[in-house]
C-alpha positions in Angstrom: 0.2 0.0 0.2 2.5 1.9 1.0 4.4 1.9 -2.2 1.1 2.8 -4.6 1.3 5.9 -2.0 4.7 6.7 -3.2 4.1 6.1 -6.5 0.9 8.4 -7.0 2.7 10.9 -5.2 5.3 11.5 -6.9 3.2 11.2 -10.8 0.6 14.3 -8.7 4.2 15.8 -8.6 5.6 15.6 -12.0 2.0 16.6 -13.7 2.3 19.6 -11.1 6.0 20.2 -12.8 4.5 19.9 -16.4 1.6 21.9 -15.8 4.1 24.6 -14.6 6.0 24.4 -17.7 3.4 24.3 -19.5 1.8 27.4 -18.2 4.9 29.1 -19.4 4.1 28.5 -22.6 0.5 29.1 -23.5 2.1 32.8 -22.0 4.5 33.2 -24.1 2.7 32.0 -26.7 0.0 34.7 -25.9 2.5 37.5 -25.5 3.6 36.5 -29.1 7.2 35.5 -28.0 8.7 31.6 -28.7 6.8 29.3 -26.7 10.5 27.1 -25.9 12.7 29.9 -25.9 11.0 30.5 -22.7 10.2 27.3 -21.8 14.3 27.0 -21.6 13.9 29.8 -19.8 11.9 28.0 -17.5 14.6 25.7 -16.8 17.8 27.7 -15.9 16.0 30.1 -13.7 12.5 27.5 -12.6 8.8 28.2 -13.8 7.9 31.0 -11.0 10.6 33.2 -12.4 9.6 33.3 -16.0 6.4 33.8 -14.9 7.0 36.6 -13.0 9.1 37.6 -16.0 6.5 37.4 -18.4 4.1 39.3 -16.6 6.1 42.8 -15.7 7.7 42.9 -19.0 6.1 40.9 -22.2 2.2 43.0 -23.0 -0.6 40.1 -24.3 -0.7 40.7 -28.0 -4.8 41.2 -28.6 -6.1 39.4 -31.9 -6.8 41.2 -35.1 
């Protein structure tokens, strides 16, 4: 039972990490930036830092 709970915890933890990096990519695309570049940035600084940088320095592009 403990092994199953540990496995479920690991799967949940990996899913949360995946979602953080997906959020960074989605935010970059909405702002007209390169998705891969910002995801690599998120790897080197951290996803929360990349999210803050996107919020502060890049504005959202309006659909025309």
